[in-house]
N, C-alpha and C positions, 0 to 999 in steps of 0.2 A: 664338237667336243663332248665327250661322255660325262654325264652328270652323276655324282654319287647320290646315294639315298638321302644323306643329310642336306645336300644342296637342293634336291628336289623338295624336301620338306620346307626349307627356307623360302623357296619360291612360293610354295603353297601359302605360307604365312603372310608373305608380302602381298599376295593377291587377295587376302582376307576371305579365303574359303576354308571353313572349318572342317575338321575331321582328321587331317594329317597329324597335327600335334597330339590330339587325343589318342590316336593310334600309337604314336611313338611312346607316349606316356604309359600306355597299357603294356607295350613291349618291355619298357624299362621295369615296370612293376613286376611283370611275369619273370623277368630275369633275376630280380632281387628277392623274390619271395618263393619259397619252396612249396607253399600250400596251394593245392588245386581244389576246385569245387568237387566235393564228394570223395576225393581221395587225398590222403595226407601222407607226406613223407615221414618216416620215422625220425624223431628228434633224439631218442635215446636208444642205443642198441645194447641189449643185455649181453654181458659176457657169459657165453654158454660153455660149460665144461666139455671136454672132448667126449665123443661118443663112446658109450660103454655098450652094454647089452640092451636090446629093446625092452622097454617096460611092458609088463603084461597087466592089463586092467582086470582085476578080480571081479567076477560077477557076484558081488556080495552086496547085501543091503546096507545102507548107511544107518548107523545107530543113532536115532534121533534123541535118545536119552543122553548122548554124549554132548556136552556143552560146545564142543568143537565140531559139530556135525557138518557145518558149512565147509570147514577146512578139509574134512574127510571127503565130502562130495567133490570138492575142487581137486583134491589129490587123486581121486579115482578117475576123473575125466581129463584132467590137464594134459597128460601125455598124448591124447588124441586130438587136441586142439592145435591147429597149425597157423602159421603166419603165411600170408600170400602177398608177394610183391609183384605188381603188374606194371607194365609200361605200354603206352600206345602213342601213335603219331597223330598230332593235331595240326591242322593247317591254320596259320595266321591269315586272316582275310584282309585284303587291301581295302581301306575305307572307300566309301562311295565317291568322295571328293576326287580321288585319283582316277575314277572311271569317267569323269567328265570329258567329252570330246575335245574341249578347249585344251586340257592338259595333254591329251594324246597328240594334238597338232603341235603343241609347244615343245613337249619333251620327246616326242617320237617314241623310240624303243627304250628309252632310259628310265621309264617309270618303274617304281618299286614293284617287285613280283611277290606273290604269296610264298611264304616260307613255312617249312614244317618244323615243329618242335616236338620233343618227346615229353609226354605227360606221364609222370610216375606217381605211384601211390601204394598204399598198403591196406590190407584188410585181413580178415580172419576166415577160418573154415574149420571143419572137423571131419575126421575120418569115419566113414560109414562101415567099411569092410577092411579086413586085414591085408587085402591085396592092393590097397591104395585108391579106393574110391572116396572122393572128397566132395562135400557139398558146401556151397558158399552163396553169396549174393551175386546176382547178375551184374549189378553196377560195379562190383569189385573187379571183375574180369572183362568188363565191356571194352570192346575195341582191340582185343588181343587174342592170339591163339595159344600162346604159351605163357606160363608164369613161373616164378620161383617159389617153391614151397619149402618152408623151414619147419622142422619138427622141434618140439621142446628140448629134445636131447641134443640138438645142434646139427643133425643131418639135414642136408639140403638136396632137393630134387627138382628137376625140370618137370613141370606139370603141364599136361595137355588139356586145354579146355574142350570138353566133349559135347557141351550143349549149354545154351543160354535161353532162358524163358523170361522175356521182359514183362509179361503180364503178371507174373507172380514174384519177380525179382529173385528167382532161384537159378543157380548155375551149378554145373558139376565139372570137376577136374579129376584127371587120372594121373597117378604117378606109378612108375615101375618099381615096386617094392613088395616084399612079402613079410608076413608075421608082424604086421604093424599093430599098434594099440588101436582100439576102436571104441566108439561110444556105445552106450546102451540107450535105446530109444524108449521113451515113455509115451504118455498120452496127454493130449491137451483138451480133448473133448469133455473131460470131466473135471477140469480145474475150476476153481471159484475164486473170486476176489478175496484177498487176505492171506492166501497161501504164500509160502516162501518162493522166491525167485532168485536164481544165481546166474550171473553172466560171466563168461570167460572170453577174453579176446586180447587184441593188441591196440587199445585206444591210443590215438595220438602217437603211435610208434612205440608205446611202452608195452613190451612183450609180456604175455602171460599174466595179465591183470585180472583180478577177481573182484567183482562188485556184487552186492546183495541188496535185496529189497523184497517187495511183495508183488503178487499179481494184483494190479489195480483194477483191471476190467478185462472182459473177454468180448469177442465178437465185434470189435470196432471196425466200421466200414472203411474202405479206402478213402472215401470222401471225407470222413471224419478225421482221418489221419493226415489228410492234405495231399494225397497222391491218388486222385480219382481215376487215373488210367490203369490202376492195378485191379486184379480180381482176387482179393484176399480179405478174409475177416481176421483182423490182427488181435494179438494178445497185447495188452497194455501193462507196463510194469514201471515201477519207480527205481528199479536197479539202474545205476548209472550206465548209460550207453552213449559212447562218443564216437566221432569219426575214427575208423580203424577197428571198432568192435563189429562192424558190419560183416555178416557171414558167420560169426561165432555162435556157439550154442547158448540157449537159455535153458537152465536146468531146474528141476524140482528139488525137493529136499533129500531125495534119494540119489541124486547125481544122474538122473535120467534126462535126456534131451526132450524138451517139450516145445521148442521153437528155435527159429533162426533169428538172431538179433538183426534188425534192419533199419527201418525208417526212423528218422529223428526230426522232430519239428524244431526249426531254428528259432521260433518265437516262444518256446516253452522251456520250462525248467523242471526237472524231475519226471519227465515223461519219455519213456522209451517204448518201442514197439517191436514185436517179433512175429514172424510167419509161423502159424501152427505147424507142428511136426507132421501131422497127417497130410497137409497140403504139400509140404516140402518133400516128403517121402514119395507121394504119388507122382509129383512132377519130376523129381530126380530119377525115379525108375524109368520114366519115359525118355528122359534125356540120355541116360546111359544106353537104353535099348535102341533108340531111333535118332538121337541127336536133336530132337525137338519134342515139344509137348503140345498136344491138342486139347483145346478148351471148348467143351460143348456150349453152344449158344442158341437162343431162339430167334433173336432179332427184334427185341421189343425194348422200348423205354418205358419205365414205370414210375409211379409216384404213390406215396402213402396218402390215402384219402383223409382229408380234413374238410371242414366247411369251406375254407378258402380254395383248396386245390380242386374240390368238386365243382365249385362255381366257375373257376377259371377253365377247367376242362369242358364243362357243359357249354361254355361260350363258343368253344372251338368245334364241338360236335354237332352233327345235324340231328334233327328230331328223332331219327330212327336209332340213334346210338346213345341217347342221353343216359347218364349214370343215375341210378335210383338209390343206391346204397350210400350210407354215410361213413362206413369204415371198410378197410381192405386195401388191396394193392391194385390200383387201376392201371390199365394199359393206356399210355399217353400217345404212343407212336409205334407203328409197325414198319420195320425196314423193308423196302421193296425187294422182292425175290428172296426173302429170308425164309427159314423154316416156319416161322410163325405165320407169315403171309400165306404160304402154301397150305398151312393147316387151317386157314380161315380165322385166325385170331384177329380181333379188330380193336381199334381205339375205342375206349369206353367199356371194354370188358373188364370185369373185376375178378382177379385171380383169387381163389379161395384155398385150393389145394394143388400141390405138385407131387405126382407119384403117390397119391393117397395121404400125404402129410400136409397138415394145415400150415399156411404161411400168413404172416402178418405184416411183413415189410418187404420192400424190394430186395433187400439183402438176403432175406430168407429164400425168396424165389431164386436169386442168383446162386445161392449156395446149393440148393437142391438140384439145379441144372448142372452146376459145376461137378457135382458128385455122380453124374450119370456118364454115359458113354456116347461119343459121336455116332450118330446113325441108329442108336437104339431107341425104340418107341417109348415115348414118355406121355403119361396121362396128365392133362392139365384141366382141373375143374374150375369153371368160371361161372359168374353170374352175369347174364346179358339181359338187360331190360327186365330184371326181376325173375328171370327163368334160369335155373341151374342147368348147365350143360357140361359134358365131358368131351374134351377134344384131344385127339391123338396127334402128337408132334414128334418128329424125328430131328433132334438137335443136330445142327451142322457144326463144323469147326470154326471157331471164332476167327474172323478175318483180321490178321495183324496189320493189314495195310491201311487201317484207319476207320473202320466202322465205328459209329458212336452208339451202337446198340448196347443197352445195359444188361440184358439177360439172354 
């Protein structure tokens, strides 16, 4: 006699083997709750007036003497900020208890099978060019090839995901349209804490939301932000950024895009982070051109020297590689067959300059390497046993398959 899924679960309970009921409870909660990790369904849908003529963003400076300059900046950029609705299929896994050979003998072919469900969510993006090139976060469009793109004026388009870069959380989408409004790009390499910061996006499904704050800090490492697998030096802001803001622009007081709103620390309040626009533009150009982005890497793990890290490293090094300096960026490990190993970089080397520029932290080294080109010779100045040496390295493409090399 064929057993239903509920009957199977009942037998599991009677046999006192856990896992089945927890799995069912999880299925129930997923069915009754529209919120997904990292992606949130819209709870309010703005009533958008019928499409008129496309808005044109004037390339004019925002008048900061105007007490409403924030509203002016938001009005200037708003038409080029889009809503991105994405969906992907996710398989529900059968709990381990059901994989027990005892159950297979008892139930035969009537055990529950994995089922697919559709995960839906919303995010933001902004239009780079008038012919429909859009940039957003990789996690907004992860797992799908097409998305629905909605403009502020109400027009809807099917968007083709043309490239995703998980290392920087940047992705690009293309829609077939012409004469679209587009953003103006600013610079993030010269911003300082205390400057105005304006965020536009669709947080929690609330379309075209504008929030404002200041630049709280620059150059935050991925580890500091809590996502150490990324290769980004983040902008920190206290402008409110919530789920759904991801992929939207962070603006300066002139209405120029200086970053892509992205990571949010779940354990913090008043902290938001954005990918610098220089990083986003460099990666998006590669994604549009080749469908992927290449990240130069050397194949080393590094630490900032302190009394404690120096002592710990010297315990691991042989007498021929002991560190003699008290400050700097020390090489802790060299990945086998990496560009660094081929160039004869060694554990215990202390990096002082990369491409002629002084470096003080592992993040500085990584940033200098990231700004070079795969295969192009790079000069690394090191101190080895008190002697300064210059080593030529040709960075390779960062292996996405799981290398733990930090630089």
